[in-house]
N, C-alpha and C positions, 0 to 999 in steps of 0.2 A: 790285427788283421786289416789290410787295406783293400779298397776297391780298385781294380786295375782297368775295368771296362764297364760301360753302361750299354746294354743292348736294349734300345728303346722299342724296337719292333716286337720283341718278346717280353718286354718289361722284366728284364733280368739283369742282375749284377754278377760280374765275374770277379771273384776275389783273388788276391795275390797267390794263394795256395792252390788255385784252380777250382775251388768250390764255387757253387752258384747259389744265388738267392733271388727270389722273385718279389716284385713289389706291385702295389696298385697305385700308391703315391710315393714320391721320392723327394727328399729335401737335400739340397747341396749346401753345405756350410763349410766349404774348404778353406776359407780364410785367406791369409796372405803369407808370403815368405820374404825374407830379407833380400834386399837388392845387394848383390855381391860385387866387389871391385876386383877385376882381373888384373891384379898388380903383382909384380915379383915380390916374393917373400910372404905372401898372404897365407901360406900354408904353415908358417913357423909357429911353434908353441908360443903362447902369449898373445896371439892375434885372435880376436873374437868378434862375433856379431851378438846382438842382444835382442832376443825374441821371446824366450820362454825360461822357465825355471832351470832347465838343464843348462842353458847358457849362463845363467847366474851362478850356478854351482861351479861351473868351469872357471868363470872369472874370479871367483873367491880365492882360488889357489894362487893367483898372481897379485893379490891385493895385500898391502901392508904399509905402515907409516914410513914416509921417506922415499917410497918407491915412486917411479916416474910413469905416468900414464899419458898417452896421446889419444885423443878422441877425434875421430874423423867424422865431421858433420856437426853443424851448429843448429840443428833443429831441436825440437822438444826432447827427443830421446837423448841426443848428445848432451844437452844442457842439464837434463835431469841426472844423467850419469856423472857428469862433471861435479854436480853438487854432492852427490852421494860419495864420490871418491874423495872430495875435499874434506868431508866430515870424518873420513878415515885417515886424514892427515897425509894424503898422497900429493905429489907434485903433479898438477894437471895442466895440460895444454889442449886447447880445442882448435882444430883446423877447419875453417869454413871456406869453401870455394867461391862463394859469392861475396858481394860487397859488405854484407852485414849478416849477423845471425838472425834466424827466423824470417829471412827475407821473403820467403814464399807465402807466409801466413800472417804477418803483422805489418803495421806501419813503422816507418823509420824511428819514430819516437819510442815505440815499445822495444824495438831492437836495441836502441841506445840505453834504455833502462836496464835491460838484462846484461848488456855488456858492462855497464857500471857496477851492477850488483856482483857479477862474477869476478870482476876485477877487485872489488873490495874484499871478496872472500878468498882471493889469492889465485884465481884461475887465470891463466894466460890465454887470451883469445887472439888467434891470427886469422884475419879475413883475407880474401883474394889469394888463398893459399891452397894448392892442390897437392895431395900426396902422390908420389911417384913410385915408391917402393918401401918395403920393410926390410931392414938389414939385420943380419945376425947369423950365427952358425946354425945351431938347432933351435935356438930360442930368440925371440925378438929382442934386439938390443937398441934399435933406433929406427927412425923413419927419415926418408929423404923426400924432399918436396921438389916440385918442378922448377921453383925459383932458386934452387941450390941450397936452401936451408936444410940442415940436418939436426934432428932433435933426438936426444937419448930417450929410450922407452923400455921399461920392463913389461908394460902392458899396452896393447893397442886395441881399441874398441872402435869398430866401424859402424856408424849409424847413418846411412844415406838413403833411407826410405825402404819401402816394401813394394812387392808386386803381387797382384791378385793371383791366386792359384786357380787356373781355369782349364788346364790341359784336359782333365777328365771330361769337362763339359764340351770343350772343342771337339774332342775325339768322338763324342756322341752326337755331334751335329747341332748342338745348341748355339744360339747366337751369343757372341762375345764381342765386346768393344771396351777395352780397359775395364774388364770385369764381365761377369755373366749378366747379360741384359735381362732385366725383369720389369714387369709392369707394376702398377701401384698396389697390386695384390700379391707381390713377390712371385708371380708366375713367370717362368721362362717361356720361350716360344713352343714348348711342349706343355700343354695344360695340366699334365699329371706330374710335372716336376717344378718344384719351387726352389728358390735359393735365397739366402739371407747372409748378412754380415759383410766383412771386408772384401769378399770376393764379388760383390754385386755392383752393377751399374743400374741405378734406379732414378726415376723422375721424382723431383721434390717440388710440390705445388707452391711452396712458399717462395722459392727462388725461380720457379718456372724454368728449370733446366735439369738435365741429367747430372747425377753426381755419383762418385764412388767415395764412400766415407770409411775412414779407418778409425773407428772408435767403439768403445764398449757400449755407449748409449745407442748407437745405430744398430749394432748387432743385436742388442736386446729388443729394441722396438721393432725391428724388421722381423725378428724371429717370431714375435707375437702375431704379426700380420700373416706370416707364412703358415703358422700353426692354425690360425683361423681359416685360412684358405683351404688347407688340407681337410679341415672339418666341415667344409661347405659353407662357411660364413665369410662373405666378402667384406672386409673392413680395410678401406684404403689407407695406405701409409701416408701420414700427414704430420710428421714430427719435425720440430726445429732441431737442427744439429747443435749439440753442445759438447764441450770437452773440458778437461782440466789438466793442470800441470803443477806438481809440487816440487819446489826447489828451495832449499834452506828453510826459512820461515815464511816463504811466500806461497800463497795458494792462488794460482791463476785459474779463473773460471771464465770460459769463453762461451758466449751465446751467439749462435748464428755463424755465417760465413762472410768474411770481410772482402773477399775477392771482388774487384770491380768498384770499390768505394771511390768517391771523388772528394771526400772531406773527412777529416778525423778531428774530433773534439775531445780534449783531455780534461778530466775533472780530477782535481787533486794535484799534489806536488810530485810530478813524475821525475823531476831531476834531482830531488834531494831526499825524498821519503821512500818508504817501502810499501806505499798504499796509494792506488789511483785507479781510475777507470778511463779507458779510451773507447769512445763511441764512434763507430764507422757509419757514415751516411752516403747515400747515393740519391741524387736529385732531391735532397732534403729529407728523405725517408731513412729511418734507422734500419740498418741491415745486420749489424753485429756489434758486440762489445767485448773488450778484453778487460776483465775486472780483477785486479790484484789486491787481495785482502780487503775486498769490497763486496761482501755477499749480498747486500741490499740492492746495489746497482745491477748485479748479475740476475737476481731473481726477478726484479721488475722489468729488466730488459727482455727476458725470455718471452714474457707475455706481450710486451710492446712490439717486438719484432714480428711476432706471429700475426698481430693485428694491423700491421702496416702503419705504425705510429710515426708522426712527424713532430719531433720535439722542438721546444723553444730553446734555441742555442744559447742565448744570453743567460737564461736561467740554468741551463745545463752546465755551463762552464763555471758558474758561481757556486762554490761549495757552501755558501751561506744559505742557499735555497735548499730546503729539504727535498731529497730525491723523490720521496713519496708524492709531494705536491706536483713536481714536474711531470710525473708519469700518470697523473690523474687524467683520464680521457674516456 
């Protein structure tokens, strides 16, 4: 059963079957939905988006050794999907519209690392490449790109981001701006309605700006704040964003947000190994880290970023210096 309308004046919910429910406090956790590409052929069998288990079940029907997959989007979802399909011995091509994979979220050095790894694993990555259409009769048989390139495809997976689900909140007159706007206690502009998760735009005191985060960690942490608020206990949200991505034998753990960095320092052999850490700094202060198969660097960085740590760069880049000593402060 779905909620079709919120009547704030009467504190009432109208359900999709016409039934009504009353509330004293209300939590909106509407999440996000995939961003769809309005391209010819997107309705063909074999064209999929990846958001939930239902999508996974549908994709499984088109997976098999030797089959050809084209993945649209070189973000984390696209690259994780590429890794999973290569393990199933599929022929995989990733199309990325920008100059490099992960361009929105990582430094060029990290993008180059993942391009190298996926190349070694047999994935074909095409950057500066935009899909124009999917071709086929009733089933996807290939994709056509705007540069004229045509690629055969038994399976097309589109992963170009998500959009916050805010329509219900907007229709109810709640403030929205790239998400449902909430304060540090997860309250909307209606004090009896809270919101949490991918659908929210909230203020992060560590970065001193508003954010909308798409992560399990944020959804869980913000839900705790929202629950406390409903119970009359005001506990301000003050969590450092962190994320992870598993590809092949690589566990990427990300602490903080790297946007706005003016310097990146790499610890480890990023060009030849499968383990390193990239530290992002702004005005000398550590703001984020990408740690690949480097759990110590990740764990120590989480605390350091929260505390506004300024590292010794000469020691940081020298892998002979114990990371625990560098982060003593």
